[in-house]
N, C-alpha and C positions, 0 to 999 in steps of 0.2 A: 358226937353226932350233931348236936346243937351248934357246935362250933362251925361245922361245914355249912349248915344252913345259914348261919349268920354271915359267913364269908360270901356265899352266893348272893344273898340279899344285898350285901354291901356293894358287890360288883354290879348288880343290876341297877341299884340306885346311882352308882357312879356313872354308868353308861347313860342312864335316863337323863340325869341332870346335866351331864356333859353335852348330850345331844340337844337338849332343850336350850342350854346356854348358847350352843353354836348356832342353832336356828334363830334365836333371838338376836344374836349379833349380826347374822346375815340379813335378817329383816330390817334391823336398824340401819345397816349399811345401805340396803336397797331403798330405804325410805329417803335417803339423801340423793337427789337427782340434779344433775347439772345439764341443762338443755343447751345444745349448741345453737349458733345463729342459723336462721332459716330452717329451724325444726320446731315442731309443736308436739307436746306429749298430752295425750288424752288420759285423764285420771278418773277412775271410777271408785266410789266409796260404797262398800258393801253391795257391789253389783250394779249400782246406778251411776250415771254420769255425774261427776262432781265439778270438775273444772278443766281448763286447758292451760298447760304450763308453757309459757313463752321462754325465750332465750334468757338464761341466767341460772342462779342457784335456788333450789327449792327443797323444802323438808316436808315429807309426808308422814302420816300416822301409820306406824307398822301394823300389819295384820288388818288394817281397815281400808287404807287407800292402796290402789293398784294402778299402774300404768298399763293400759290395755292396747292403745294404738300410738304409733309414732308416725307423724305425717311430715313429709319433706315439702317445704314451701317453695323450693326452687322450681323453675320452669322445666317441665318434663318434655322429652322428645320421644314420641312413641311411633314405632313403625306399624303401618297398616299392611297386613300381608296381602299378596296379590290375590285377586278374585276375578271370576268371570262375570262380564257384564254384556248385555245385548243392547245394541243401538236400536233406534226406531226403524232402521232399514234392515234389521235382523242380522247384523254382523256381530260376531262374538269377539270381544276385546278383553284383554287381561289388564287390570288396573291396580296399581298399588300407590301408596302415599305415605305421608308422615304427618302426625299431629303434634302441634306445640301447645301445651296447656299447663296450667298452674293451679295449685290448691290455694283457694282464697278463704275457705271456711273449713278449718280442720275438723270441727264437730260434725258438720254435714258430710264431709268426705269419709268420716269414720262410721256414721250411723245411717246416712241417707242411701247408700248403695253398698252392696257386698264388695264389689271390686270395680272402682270407677275407671280404671285403665281398660279392663276387659269390656266394660259397658261402652266406653267411648269408641273403642275399635269397632265393636259390632254396629253401633249406630252410624259411624262414619261409612262403613261398608254398605249398609242398607241404603243410606242416603245417596251414596255415589251411584249405586245401581239404579236408583229411582231417577236421578238426574240424567244419567247417560241414556236411560231408556226413552227419554224425550228428545234426544238429539240424533242427527244423522252422523255417519262415521266421519265425514270431513269436518263437521262442526265440533266433534269431540276434541280434535287437536287445536282448534281455534278458541274454544270456550273453556279453557282450563280455569280461568279466573272465575267464570260463572259457577263451575262445579265446586271450586274451593269455597267461594263465598256462601253458596247454598249449604254446604256441609257445616261450615262454621256457624251459620245461623241456626240450623237444626240442633247442633251439639250444644250451643249456648242456651237454647230453650230448655233442654233436658238437664244441662249441667248446673243450672241454678239451684236445683234441689239436691245436687250431688256435692255442692261446695267447691266446684272447680270452675275455671274459666278457660275457654279455648281461644287462644290468640290467633291462630291461623292453621290452615290445612293446605298442604302442598301435594299435588299429584306428581309422583316421581316418573312413572312410566305408563304409557298407554300402548299396549302391544296387540295389534291385530294379527290374524292368522298369516302364515307364510304366503299363502296364495294371494291374499289381499295385499300384503306388503309388496309382492312382485308386481301386481297390477298397479299399485300406487307409484312404484318406481318408474314403470313404463309411462304412467300418466305424467309424472313429474318431468321425465325426459322429453316427452312430446311437448309439454308446455314450454320447456326450456328451448327446444328447437323452434317452436312457433315464435317465441320472443326473439330468438336470434334472427329468424327470417324477417320478422317485422322490423327489427332494429336495422337490418341491412337495407330493406326497402325504404325505410324512413331516411337512412343516410343517403341512398342513391337519389331519392326524391329531393332531399335538401341540396345535394350536390348539383342536380339539374337546375333547381331553382336559383341557386347561387350563380351558376354559369349563365343562365338566361338573364338574371339581374345584371351581371357584369356586361353582357353583350348590349343589353338595353341601355345601361349607363354609358357605355362606350359610344353607341349610336347617338344618344342624346348629346354627349359632349362634342361629337363630330359635327352634328347638325347645328348645335349652338355656336361652335367655332366658325362654321361656314356662314351662318346667319350674321354673326358679328363681323366676319370678314366682308360680306356684302354691304353690311351697314357702314362699315368703315370706308369701303370703296365709294359707296354712294355719297357719304358725307364728304369724302375727298373731292369727288367730281363736283359736288354741289359748291363746295368752297372754292374750287378752281373756277367754276362758271361765274360765281359771285365776284371773285377777284378780277376775272377777265372783263366782266360787265362793268365792274367799278372802274377798272383802268380805261376801258373804252369810253365810258361816260366822262371820266376826267379828261381824256384826250380830246373828246368832242367839245367838252366845255372849254378847254384851253384853246382849241382851234377857233371856236366861236368867239372867244375873247380876243384872239389875234385878229380875226377877220373884222370885228367891230372896232378895233383900234385904228387910228389914222395910218394909212399906208399898209395895213395888214392884208387887204385883199390883193394888192399888187404883189406883195411879197409871197403870198401863197401861190399866185399864178406863176411867178418866177420859179418857185420851187418845183412846180409841176412841169414847167418847160424843161428844167434841167433833168428831171427824171425821164422825161420823154426823149430828150436827146441822148441820154445815156442808154436807153433801151434801143434806140435806133442804131447806135454804134455796135451793139451786140447781136444784131439780127443775123449777121452772117454766120455766127457760131451757135445760134439758138435754133433748135429743131421744132420749136413750138410755133404754130401759126399765129401771126399778129395782124390785126386789122389796123391799117394806117389811113389817114385821110388822103383824098385824091390830090390835094394841093396844100401847100403850107399855109395858105390863107384860111383854110378851114380848121386850122389848128385849135383855135379857142373853143369852138363848139365841140370838137372831137375830144379835147382834154376834159371838158366838163362831163361828157358822156362816159368817158373812161373812168373818171373819178367816181361817178355814181355807180358804175359796175363794180369797181373795187370795193 
């Protein structure tokens, strides 16, 4: 009987010590932690924060130290679910977005907030509703940057205590009701038609201006050509008159020189008499009336008068 009791006790001791040894081995194994790059392990010692393990090899005290939080230090991409928002002109729009943020203080991210991802999403949604509530529907599509910058500003103010930093917030979609979409499409079509009509009218206007400018330039060219033509003709006549006057003056000067020379006057009278006699010989064939002296003795006085008339 005692042998059976001893055997049972031995089995119990074997199981107990075997389990204890196994637990100790497991704890020793768990006390050796290798932290990957861009990860941070939060260690508590006897239930209190002890230290933050960065990338590398670390050895903890079994049964005393415990890794309670593991934080990813990479940039997080968090989708913000669609939500209903009302603009200042009371139009309901559905807005969703995406947050880009990163853990910069693993300790605050572990103890400063229960779930920083959930908190960031909720704060982004409330801020988006607040900003859109101050804008008209048309402005919500134009002021995406304003909405995003405001959300980032509010998130970073709160995230300072959460140990995170929000890099940017992007709005993915702003969806108004179907009736509003149909109205906006009609408005866009009307605006497109208006611009097309305006562009056509501007083109026609410019075409008319160009045509009138061409006609104007043509008329100016014609008038300038006519003016230049008349100037050239006038200059030609002027030069002709000057040349004739110059030639006449030279001929008169030469005649005067001849007359003033010895025997020049007699030679000149002789030339005139020859001209007279030649004219008398052609009277029969000439239809022009000619006045002749009554007698040949009046020839000298008649020649002088004839010369003055010519």
